[in-house]
N, C-alpha and C positions, 0 to 999 in steps of 0.2 A: 604211387606203390601198388591203392585199389585195385585202381583201373588196370593192373597188370594181370593181381588174385585173379578177376575175371577173365581176367583175354587168357589165363592158364586154365582156369574152368570151364568156359566156353572147346578150348583146345582138346578138350583132356573128354569131355563131356560129341566133339563133335568126331576126334582121330578116337578114341579108344570103344574097343568093343561095352556095353554096357559093366557082362562077366567083369573086368577090370577096372572098376567106378572107384571101389572101395580099396584096390592099391593104389590108383594116382589118385588120390586129396590127398593124401599123409604126403605122398610125394613135390606137390605143390604146397602142401604148408610150408614143411623145409629148405622148399627153394626158394619158397615170397619172403622166411623170415632172415634168412644168411646174406640176401638180396641186401633188404632192410637196413641189417642192420649193418653191412658193408655200405652203404647210400649214405646208412648217418655218420662213417666216422672220417667219409671220405669227405664233407662239410666242417669247413674248417669253423663254425659258429658248433661247442661246444657247448655253450647256457642253455640248460634244458634239451639234453639227449635224452634225458630216462622220460622225461615227461614223451617226447617224439616220437621212440619206442615203443609206448604203451602204447598210446595212439593206434600207431602203424598194428601194432600186434591186436590189438581190440579189433579193427576192422578185419583186418585177415580171417581170424579164426570168427567173426558177424560171414566173413561170404563163405566161408568155408561151412563152418554150418545149415547156413540156408541151399545149399545147395547140396549138403551132405545129405540133408531130407530131402529132397529133389529127386537125387543119384538112387539111392541108399535100394526104398521100394524097386524101382529103375534091373539095379541091378541082380535083388535079388532074386526080383522074376525071368530073371536071366539068368541061375543057379549058381548063382555070386555062392563063396559061405566062406564065414568068416574065419 
């Protein structure tokens, strides 16, 4: 899941104009969380579901925090507004 999040962040960085970074990074967060939850529900082992989801969500948030710290100055330099 973390690798998919990294790939999605790279896709945003390559395909989206810098002024749109702050719009699409929350979309990546939402999609990653929904996909992680769906993948965990598909798995037949229910033991540890909360721990696995917490680890996944924590990793996704950390990845997006770092990517936002890198991309936000680029977005603001290109004229993005909050």
